[in-house]
C-alpha positions in Angstrom: 0.0 0.0 0.0 1.7 3.2 -1.1 0.9 5.5 1.8 2.5 6.4 5.1 1.0 3.5 7.0 3.2 1.4 9.2 1.8 -1.7 7.5 1.2 -2.9 4.0 -2.3 -4.2 3.4 -2.3 -8.0 3.4 -4.1 -8.3 0.1 -2.0 -5.7 -1.7 1.1 -7.4 -0.3 -0.1 -10.8 -1.6 -0.5 -9.2 -5.1 3.1 -8.2 -4.8 4.0 -11.8 -4.3 2.0 -12.9 -7.3 3.7 -10.2 -9.4 7.0 -11.8 -8.3 5.7 -15.1 -9.7 5.0 -13.3 -13.0 8.6 -12.1 -13.0 9.8 -15.7 -13.3 7.6 -16.2 -16.3 9.4 -13.2 -17.9 12.9 -14.4 -16.9 14.7 -15.6 -20.0 17.2 -17.6 -18.0 14.4 -19.9 -16.8 13.7 -22.9 -19.1 10.8 -22.2 -21.5 8.3 -24.7 -20.1 9.1 -23.7 -16.5 8.2 -20.2 -17.5 4.9 -21.5 -18.9 4.3 -23.2 -15.5 4.9 -19.8 -13.8 2.2 -18.3 -15.9 -0.1 -21.2 -14.8 0.8 -20.7 -11.2 0.1 -17.0 -11.4 -3.3 -17.6 -12.9 -4.2 -20.3 -10.4 -3.1 -18.1 -7.5 -5.2 -15.2 -8.8 -8.2 -17.3 -9.3 -8.2 -18.4 -5.6 -7.5 -14.8 -4.6 -10.8 -13.7 -6.2 -12.8 -16.6 -4.9 -11.7 -16.0 -1.3 -10.1 -12.7 -0.5 -11.9 -10.4 -3.0 -15.2 -12.1 -2.3 -14.7 -11.3 1.4 -13.7 -7.7 0.7 -16.7 -7.2 -1.5 -19.0 -8.3 1.3 -17.3 -5.8 3.7 -17.7 -3.0 1.2 -21.5 -3.5 1.4 -21.5 -3.1 5.2 -22.4 0.2 6.8 -19.2 2.3 7.4 -19.7 2.4 11.1 -19.3 -1.4 11.3 -16.2 -1.6 9.1 -13.3 -3.5 10.7 -10.7 -1.1 12.1 -7.9 -3.0 10.5 -8.4 -1.0 7.2 -6.1 2.0 6.9 -8.1 3.1 3.9 -11.8 2.5 3.1 -12.6 -1.0 1.9 -14.0 0.4 -1.3 -10.8 2.3 -2.0 -8.8 -0.8 -1.2 -10.9 -2.9 -3.5 -10.3 -0.4 -6.3 -6.6 -0.4 -5.6 -6.6 -4.2 -5.8 -8.5 -4.2 -9.1 -6.2 -1.6 -10.6 -3.2 -3.6 -9.7 -4.7 -6.9 -11.0 -5.5 -5.1 -14.3 -1.9 -4.0 -14.6 -0.7 -7.5 -13.9 -3.1 -9.0 -16.4 -1.7 -6.7 -19.0 1.8 -7.9 -18.1 0.6 -11.5 -18.2 -0.7 -11.0 -21.8 2.5 -9.2 -22.9 4.7 -12.0 -21.5 2.6 -14.7 -23.2 2.3 -12.8 -26.6 5.7 -11.2 -26.9 7.9 -13.7 -25.1 6.5 -17.2 -24.7 4.7 -17.8 -28.0 7.5 -16.5 -30.1 10.0 -18.6 -28.2 7.8 -21.7 -28.7 7.6 -20.9 -32.4 11.4 -20.5 -32.6 11.7 -24.0 -31.3 9.1 -25.3 -33.8 6.3 -25.6 -31.3 3.1 -23.7 -32.3 0.2 -23.1 -30.0 -2.7 -21.8 -32.1 -3.7 -18.4 -30.7 -6.2 -16.3 -32.6 -4.8 -17.3 -36.0 -6.1 -19.3 -39.0 -5.9 -23.0 -38.8 -3.8 -24.4 -41.6 -5.4 -26.7 -44.2 -3.5 -29.8 -42.9 -5.3 -29.5 -39.6 -8.9 -28.6 -40.5 -10.1 -32.2 -40.8 -8.5 -33.2 -37.5 -10.1 -30.2 -35.8 -13.5 -31.0 -37.1 -13.2 -34.7 -36.2 -12.1 -33.9 -32.6 -15.1 -31.5 -32.3 -17.7 -34.0 -33.5 -16.3 -37.1 -31.9 -15.2 -35.7 -28.5 -16.3 -32.1 -27.7 -19.8 -32.2 -29.0 -20.9 -34.8 -26.4 -20.4 -32.2 -23.6 -21.7 -29.0 -25.2 -24.8 -27.2 -23.8 -25.6 -24.1 -25.9 -28.2 -21.9 -24.1 -30.1 -19.1 -25.9 -30.5 -16.2 -23.4 -33.0 -14.1 -25.5 -36.6 -14.7 -26.5 -39.7 -15.8 -24.6 -38.6 -19.4 -24.2 -35.0 -18.6 -23.0 -33.8 -20.4 -20.0 -32.7 -18.7 -16.8 -28.9 -18.5 -17.3 -26.4 -19.9 -14.7 -22.7 -20.0 -14.8 -20.7 -22.6 -12.8 -18.0 -21.3 -10.5 -14.6 -21.0 -12.3 -16.0 -22.8 -15.5 -15.2 -21.4 -18.9 -17.9 -20.2 -21.3 -18.4 -18.4 -24.5 -20.8 -15.5 -24.8 -22.0 -15.5 -28.4 -23.7 -12.8 -30.4 -26.0 -14.2 -33.1 -28.2 -12.9 -35.9 -31.4 -14.9 -36.5 -31.5 -15.8 -40.2 -35.3 -15.6 -40.3 -36.0 -12.4 -38.3 -32.7 -10.6 -38.5 -32.9 -10.0 -34.7 -30.0 -10.2 -32.4 -29.8 -13.2 -30.0 -27.3 -13.9 -27.3 -26.2 -17.3 -26.1 -23.8 -18.8 -23.7 -21.9 -22.0 -24.3 -19.8 -24.1 -22.0 -16.2 -25.0 -22.8 -15.9 -28.5 -21.3 -12.5 -28.4 -19.7 -13.8 -30.4 -16.8 -14.2 -33.4 -19.2 -11.5 -32.9 -21.8 -7.9 -31.6 -21.8 -7.6 -27.9 -22.5 -4.9 -28.5 -25.2 -5.1 -31.0 -28.0 -2.1 -32.1 -30.0 -2.5 -31.9 -33.8 -0.6 -33.7 -36.5 3.0 -32.5 -37.0 3.4 -30.4 -40.1 6.5 -29.0 -41.8 8.6 -30.3 -38.8 6.5 -28.2 -36.4 4.6 -29.5 -33.4 1.1 -28.0 -33.2 -1.3 -27.6 -30.3 -4.7 -26.0 -30.1 -7.0 -25.1 -27.2 -10.5 -26.7 -27.3 -11.8 -23.1 -27.1 -10.5 -22.6 -30.7 -11.8 -25.9 -31.9 -15.3 -24.9 -30.7 -14.9 -21.4 -32.3 -14.2 -23.1 -35.6 -17.5 -25.1 -35.4 -20.0 -22.6 -34.0 -22.0 -22.6 -37.2 -22.7 -26.3 -36.6 -24.2 -25.5 -33.2 -26.3 -22.6 -34.4 -27.6 -23.6 -37.9 -30.5 -21.0 -37.8 -28.2 -18.1 -36.9 -25.2 -16.3 -38.3 -22.5 -16.0 -35.6 -21.5 -12.3 -35.2 -19.1 -12.6 -32.2 -17.7 -15.0 -29.7 -16.2 -13.9 -26.4 -14.7 -15.8 -23.5 -16.4 -15.3 -20.1 -15.9 -16.7 -16.6 -17.5 -16.1 -13.3 -15.7 -16.5 -9.9 -18.0 -17.0 -6.9 -17.4 -16.6 -3.2 -16.0 -20.0 -2.4 -15.4 -19.6 1.3 -17.5 -21.9 3.6 -19.8 -19.7 5.8 -20.5 -21.7 8.9 -22.4 -19.2 11.0 -22.4 -21.4 14.2 -19.6 -24.0 14.7 -20.5 -24.5 18.3 -23.9 -26.2 18.1 -25.2 -29.0 16.0 -23.3 -31.4 13.8 -20.3 -29.5 12.3 -19.6 -32.3 9.8 -23.2 -32.0 8.4 -22.9 -28.2 8.2 -19.7 -28.4 6.3 -21.1 -31.0 3.9 -24.1 -28.7 3.3 -21.8 -25.7 2.6 -19.6 -27.7 0.2 -22.7 -28.5 -1.8 -23.5 -24.7 -1.9 -20.0 -23.6 -2.8 -20.9 -23.4 -6.5 -23.8 -21.1 -5.6 -21.8 -18.4 -4.0 -22.3 -14.7 -4.8 -20.1 -13.4 -7.7 -16.7 -12.0 -6.9 -15.3 -11.5 -10.4 -16.8 -11.6 -13.9 -13.9 -12.0 -16.3 -14.7 -11.1 -19.9 -12.9 -10.6 -23.2 -12.2 -6.9 -23.4 -13.1 -7.0 -27.2 -16.7 -7.7 -26.3 -19.1 -4.9 -27.5 -20.4 -2.6 -24.8 -24.1 -3.4 -25.5 -23.4 -7.1 -25.2 -21.6 -6.6 -21.9 -24.6 -4.6 -20.6 -26.9 -7.4 -21.6 -24.8 -9.9 -19.6 -24.6 -7.6 -16.6 -28.4 -7.5 -16.4 -28.9 -11.2 -17.3 -26.5 -12.5 -14.7 -27.4 -9.9 -12.1 -23.9 -8.5 -11.9 -22.6 -5.2 -10.4 -20.0 -2.9 -11.9 -17.4 -3.9 -9.3 -17.8 -7.6 -10.5 -16.5 -6.7 -14.0 -12.8 -7.4 -14.8 -11.7 -7.1 -18.4 -9.4 -9.8 -19.7 -8.2 -11.3 -22.9 -9.4 -13.9 -25.4 -8.5 -16.8 -23.1 -9.2 -17.4 -19.4 -8.2 -20.1 -16.9 -4.6 -20.0 -18.0 -3.7 -22.3 -15.1 -4.6 -24.9 -17.7 -1.2 -24.2 -19.1 0.0 -26.8 -16.6 -1.3 -29.3 -19.1 0.4 -28.0 -22.2 2.5 -30.8 -23.6 6.2 -30.5 -24.1 7.1 -32.5 -27.3 10.8 -32.1 -26.7 10.8 -33.2 -23.1 13.2 -33.1 -21.1 14.4 -30.1 -23.1 13.0 -26.7 -21.9 12.5 -28.0 -18.4 14.6 -27.8 -15.2 17.1 -30.6 -14.8 15.4 -32.9 -12.2 17.0 -33.1 -8.7 16.7 -36.8 -7.9 15.7 -37.3 -4.2 18.7 -37.8 -1.9 19.0 -41.0 0.1 19.2 -40.5 3.8 22.2 -42.6 4.9 21.2 -43.1 8.6 17.8 -44.5 7.5 19.1 -46.5 4.6 21.7 -48.3 6.8 19.3 -49.1 9.6 16.9 -52.0 9.3 14.4 -50.1 11.4 13.6 -46.4 11.3 13.0 -46.5 15.1 16.6 -47.8 15.6 17.9 -44.9 13.5 16.0 -42.4 15.7 17.3 -44.1 18.8 20.8 -43.3 17.6 20.0 -39.6 17.2 17.5 -37.1 15.9 16.8 -37.3 12.1 16.0 -34.4 9.9 14.5 -34.6 6.4 14.4 -31.8 4.0 11.8 -32.1 1.3 11.7 -32.4 -1.6 15.5 -32.9 -1.5 15.1 -36.0 0.5 12.7 -38.8 -0.5 9.3 -38.5 1.1 9.2 -42.3 1.2 11.0 -42.1 4.5 7.8 -40.6 6.1 5.8 -43.4 4.6 8.3 -45.9 6.0 7.9 -44.3 9.5 4.2 -45.0 9.4 4.4 -48.3 7.6 6.9 -49.7 10.1 4.7 -48.4 12.9 1.8 -50.3 11.4 3.6 -53.6 11.4 6.0 -53.4 14.3 4.8 -55.8 17.1 6.2 -53.4 19.8 4.1 -50.4 18.6 0.9 -50.0 20.7 -0.5 -46.6 19.6 -0.3 -44.1 16.8 -1.6 -40.5 16.9 -1.6 -38.1 13.9 -3.0 -34.7 12.8 -4.2 -34.3 9.2 -4.7 -30.8 7.7 -4.6 -31.6 3.9 -4.7 -35.3 3.1 -3.4 -36.5 -0.3 -6.1 -37.7 -2.7 -4.4 -41.1 -2.7 -2.9 -41.2 0.8 -0.4 -43.9 1.5 -0.2 -42.6 5.1 -3.9 -43.0 5.7 -3.7 -46.6 4.3 -0.8 -47.3 6.6 -2.9 -46.2 9.6 -5.7 -48.5 8.4 -3.2 -51.3 8.3 -2.1 -50.4 11.8 -5.6 -50.6 13.3 -6.1 -53.9 11.5 -2.9 -55.1 13.2 -4.3 -54.4 16.6 -2.8 -50.9 17.2 -4.7 -48.1 18.8 -4.9 -45.4 16.2 -6.3 -41.9 16.8 -6.4 -39.3 14.0 -7.4 -35.7 14.2 -8.8 -34.5 10.8 -9.2 -30.8 10.1 -12.4 -30.7 8.0 -12.2 -26.9 7.7 -9.0 -26.9 5.5 -10.2 -24.7 2.6 -10.8 -26.5 -0.7 -9.8 -29.8 0.9 -12.9 -30.3 3.1 -14.4 -32.9 0.9 -11.3 -35.0 0.4 -10.6 -34.8 4.2 -14.1 -35.9 5.0 -13.8 -38.8 2.5 -10.6 -40.1 4.2 -12.0 -39.5 7.7 -15.0 -41.7 7.0 -12.9 -44.4 5.4 -10.5 -44.5 8.4 -13.4 -44.4 10.8 -15.1 -47.4 9.1 -11.8 -49.3 9.5 -11.8 -48.8 13.2 -9.6 -45.7 13.6 -10.8 -43.2 16.2 -11.4 -39.9 14.3 -11.5 -36.6 16.0 -13.0 -33.8 13.9 -12.5 -30.1 13.9 -12.6 -28.0 17.0 -15.3 -25.3 16.8 -13.7 -21.9 16.4 -10.3 -23.3 15.8 -8.4 -24.9 13.0 -5.7 -27.5 13.8 -2.8 -26.7 11.5 -0.1 -28.6 13.3 1.7 -31.2 11.3 2.6 -33.8 14.0 2.5 -37.5 14.6 3.4 -39.7 17.6 4.2 -43.4 17.8 4.1 -45.2 21.2 6.4 -48.2 21.3 6.9 -50.8 24.2 10.6 -51.4 25.0 12.1 -54.8 26.0 12.3 -53.6 29.6 8.5 -52.9 29.6 8.8 -49.1 29.4 7.0 -47.0 26.9 9.0 -45.0 24.4 7.5 -42.2 22.2 8.7 -41.3 18.7 7.6 -37.9 17.4 7.2 -36.6 13.9 7.4 -32.8 13.8 6.8 -31.2 10.4 6.5 -27.8 8.7 4.4 -29.3 5.8 1.3 -31.4 5.5 1.2 -35.2 5.5 0.7 -35.1 1.8 2.9 -37.2 -0.6 1.8 -35.2 -3.6 2.7 -31.7 -2.3 5.9 -33.0 -0.7 7.4 -33.2 -4.2 6.9 -29.4 -4.9 6.9 -27.8 -1.4 10.2 -27.1 0.4 9.6 -28.3 3.9 11.4 -29.9 6.9 10.5 -32.8 9.2 12.2 -33.8 12.5 12.0 -37.4 13.7 13.0 -37.6 17.4 12.6 -39.7 20.6 13.5 -36.8 22.8 11.7 -37.5 26.0 10.6 -34.0 26.9 9.5 -33.1 23.3 7.5 -36.3 22.8 5.8 -36.1 26.2 4.8 -32.6 25.4 3.6 -33.7 22.0 1.5 -36.3 23.8 -0.1 -33.4 25.8 -0.9 -31.6 22.6 -2.9 -34.7 21.4 -4.5 -34.9 24.9 -5.8 -31.4 24.5 -7.1 -32.1 21.0 -9.0 -35.1 22.3 -10.3 -33.7 25.6 -10.3 -29.9 25.0 -9.2 -29.7 28.6 -6.2 -27.7 29.9 -2.9 -29.5 30.0 0.4 -29.0 31.8 2.6 -26.1 30.5 4.8 -26.6 27.5 8.5 -25.9 28.0 10.1 -27.3 24.8 7.3 -26.8 22.3 5.7 -23.5 21.3 1.9 -24.2 20.9 -0.6 -21.6 19.9 -3.5 -21.2 22.3 -0.9 -21.8 25.1 2.5 -20.1 24.9 3.5 -19.3 21.4 3.1 -15.5 21.3 4.6 -15.1 24.9 7.6 -17.2 24.0 8.3 -15.4 20.7 7.8 -12.0 22.4 10.2 -13.0 25.2 12.9 -14.1 22.7 12.6 -10.8 20.8 12.7 -8.9 24.1 15.9 -10.7 25.0 17.5 -9.6 21.7 16.4 -6.1 22.4 18.0 -6.2 25.9 21.3 -7.5 24.4 21.3 -4.8 21.7 20.8 -2.1 24.4 23.8 -3.6 26.3 25.9 -3.2 23.2 26.0 -6.9 22.4 25.4 -8.6 19.1 21.6 -9.0 18.6 20.3 -10.9 15.6 17.0 -12.5 14.4 16.2 -14.5 11.3 12.6 -15.4 10.5 11.6 -17.5 7.5 7.8 -17.5 7.1 5.2 -17.9 4.4 3.3 -14.9 5.7 3.9 -12.0 8.2 0.6 -10.2 9.0 0.0 -9.9 12.8 0.5 -6.2 13.8 1.4 -7.1 17.4 4.4 -9.2 16.3 5.3 -6.7 13.6 5.3 -3.9 16.2 7.6 -6.0 18.3 10.0 -6.4 15.3 9.8 -2.6 14.8 10.7 -2.1 18.5 13.7 -4.5 18.1 14.9 -2.7 14.9 14.7 0.7 16.8 16.8 -0.8 19.6 19.5 -1.9 17.1 18.6 -5.6 16.5 19.6 -6.8 13.1 16.6 -8.6 11.6 16.6 -10.7 8.3 13.2 -11.8 7.1 12.6 -14.4 4.4 8.9 -14.0 3.6 7.5 -15.9 0.6 4.1 -14.2 0.2 2.2 -11.8 2.5 4.4 -9.3 4.3 2.6 -6.4 6.1 5.8 -5.1 7.7 7.4 -2.1 5.8 11.2 -2.6 5.8 13.9 0.0 5.6 11.8 2.9 6.9 14.0 5.4 8.8 13.3 5.5 12.5 11.0 2.5 12.3 12.5 -0.5 10.4 15.9 0.5 9.0 17.5 -2.6 10.6 15.1 -4.9 8.9 15.5 -6.5 5.5 12.9 -8.6 3.7 13.7 -11.1 1.0 11.4 -13.2 -1.1 12.5 -16.3 -2.9 10.5 -17.8 -5.9 12.1 -20.8 -7.5 11.3 -24.3 -8.7 9.9 -25.3 -5.3 7.3 -23.5 -3.2 9.1 -22.3 0.0 6.9 -23.5 2.8 9.0 -24.2 5.9 8.9 -21.8 8.9 12.2 -21.2 10.7 12.8 -19.0 13.8 16.4 -18.0 14.8 17.5 -15.9 17.8 21.2 -15.3 18.4 20.8 -15.1 22.2 24.3 -13.8 22.9 25.8 -16.8 21.2 23.6 -19.4 22.8 21.6 -19.7 19.6 17.9 -20.8 19.7 16.5 -22.4 16.6 12.9 -23.4 16.0 10.8 -24.7 13.1 7.1 -25.4 12.8 3.8 -24.9 11.1 3.0 -21.4 12.3 3.1 -18.2 10.2 2.9 -14.9 12.0 -0.6 -14.2 11.0 -3.5 -13.6 13.4 -5.2 -16.8 12.3 -2.1 -18.9 13.1 -1.2 -17.3 16.4 -4.7 -16.9 17.9 -7.2 -19.0 16.0 -5.4 -22.3 15.3 -3.5 -25.0 16.9 0.1 -24.8 15.7 3.2 -26.6 17.0 6.7 -25.0 16.8 9.5 -27.2 17.9 13.2 -26.6 18.9 16.2 -28.0 16.9 18.4 -29.2 19.7 20.9 -31.5 17.8 24.1 -29.6 17.0 24.5 -31.1 13.6 20.9 -30.6 12.6 21.1 -27.0 13.7 24.0 -26.6 11.2 21.9 -28.1 8.4 19.1 -25.6 9.0 21.5 -22.7 9.4 23.2 -23.7 6.1 19.8 -23.5 4.4 19.1 -20.0 5.9 22.6 -18.8 5.0 22.1 -19.8 1.3 18.7 -18.1 1.2 20.2 -14.9 2.7 23.0 -15.0 0.0 20.8 -16.0 -2.9 21.4 -13.6 -5.9 19.6 -15.7 -8.5 16.0 -16.2 -7.3 15.8 -13.7 -4.4 14.2 -10.3 -4.4 14.2 -7.6 -1.7 10.9 -6.1 -0.8 11.4 -2.4 -0.5 9.3 0.1 1.5 7.1 0.7 -1.5 6.3 -3.0 -1.8 8.3 -3.5 -5.0 10.3 -6.7 -5.8 13.9 -5.6 -6.3 16.2 -8.4 -7.5 19.2 -9.1 -5.2 22.5 -8.1 -6.6 25.8 -8.9 -4.8 29.4 -9.6 -5.8 29.2 -13.3 -5.0 29.3 -16.0 -7.7 25.7 -16.9 -8.6 24.0 -18.5 -5.6 20.6 -20.3 -6.2 19.6 -21.3 -2.7 17.4 -24.3 -3.5 19.8 -25.9 -6.0 22.9 -25.1 -3.9 21.2 -26.5 -0.7 20.4 -29.7 -2.6 24.0 -30.1 -3.7 25.2 -29.4 -0.2 22.8 -32.0 1.3 23.9 -34.5 -1.4 27.5 -34.1 -0.6 26.8 -34.3 3.1 25.0 -37.7 2.7 27.8 -39.0 0.4 30.5 -38.2 3.0 28.2 -39.5 5.8 28.0 -42.9 4.0 31.7 -43.2 3.5 33.3 -41.4 6.5 30.7 -40.7 9.2 33.3 -39.5 11.6 34.4 -36.7 9.2 31.0 -35.3 8.1 31.6 -31.8 6.8 29.0 -29.5 8.3 30.7 -26.1 7.9 
């Protein structure tokens, strides 16, 4: 937000992040098909932004001014306009990158994606055949004019054409809408190779070529892409009474019926036609967002690369974890010392192995897990079903309010419950966002030993290949006993003994973070070195931001690595001149949260699931855990060091919310790739000379 406020608005800040994604699409040093993926990521991000954030803001705009939330430094209406103006600028940039950079580069490499151009003679028969044999089955043309016209309805996020027609008998103008069936068919179709060129075409254009077939009694005068985003947030008015699961199911069914939040239309559409659609679909002026000829460009994820693996990133094969590979049992490996896994650099199969061994190990008596976003085909859930079939006591907390994963989570919860697993559903008024698991195992001497899984990312095999996260496997007695108390609270909702090792929201998380910042402030005022590093997805809570401002003013050096939302304004004289903010966008989505406090040389290092947002700190259950093992500390600090030195994929965020590429004199450092190489070298040396493992 370009004013004198202490804080950036969270939504404007998020748009700055999405603009950073767009920068990678324009980056000529990025392989061509990776740039296309960044266009798709940008489009997917923006789509969700309108379904959730803009929809919420639109509802606030309609509220009487006296009731407006005090968090707004400008009026919601003005903020909404600022958001729409920025989105329009970004959409123009998106179109420029696609038209002037991506498509010419594809053509240069003999790959043609038809875009508003005549179809060559060699392809006309193939296009007609695909239309009549595949597409036609799913088309539903609807005339919107005339006495017998149907009441129009547009599905949320679906693609349609708005078509202008001239009746051949009466000469009158009719309007129709026509679905583009991307929910049933691939968006892009490969056509026969011609003149050594590979050709692809969107089904949108195949339909355009055959509109006369659909409207034989009309002349087609114009065809324009349209799309409607609806408010997709679940509005559970009362979580505290009645059956929450039933309420969520009911709201999922209604998600496609939400109020409009964006009507995206081809800007070439005539004004009179747009006016007709506004009235017909009961839209408001604020709903209207001009776009180009094509929408839903996140479908670019599916654009085939005929020269694969050319034009893509060289894959980084998952690294084998020596201590787990050389041990017949994952529990034996943990007995010998804490184990840290860095995803996707390490293979996620080790997490599956942890649960698979727990399911089959005769000494394991009980397993406890929290699920926030379950994979559609979840190996871990199946391992837990296996465990209960093998006589283990299994209890799973399933968060059924995880946005857009509610239905899948409910499906798995019911499947696990039918198998005999005890399922605990959402806590009213809270989300459980912690990523933790606990295995209770009986030892030969009869004592019970606990093995804890502490993660920064979801138990999700699919996202683990593209999200950069960490996980700690430990049998540390204090940590695992405290984790058991977290589960006890989830099950009973009753107070538990204080946490000393773990930082848990609803209990001690803000107090502990505040006290550690205060300690750095005290050291700075005593003339000692004082230093904080925070790596977060989002920084939004004004209370914690004010604490960082206080630390900066006291002379504490603060380095922030914030992927997306950052409401803190860095580099402002007298406020935040000792604070730098970096943002890294690369091949993997940075997702881990890390908290480092110098503490006069007795360094404290934590990781966990909690961002510094109000929702995470005050309205969720989060677990942040200490890294106590000296060698594992060095691993995490190496990752932070590389990210703070990155001059390839890092940008500074300045006090005007601009992404400024980092430039320094060091040889090119790309944190994600370089950390992968460092971890690989570490494991290679660990396997051959464990006593000489290089950690510096």
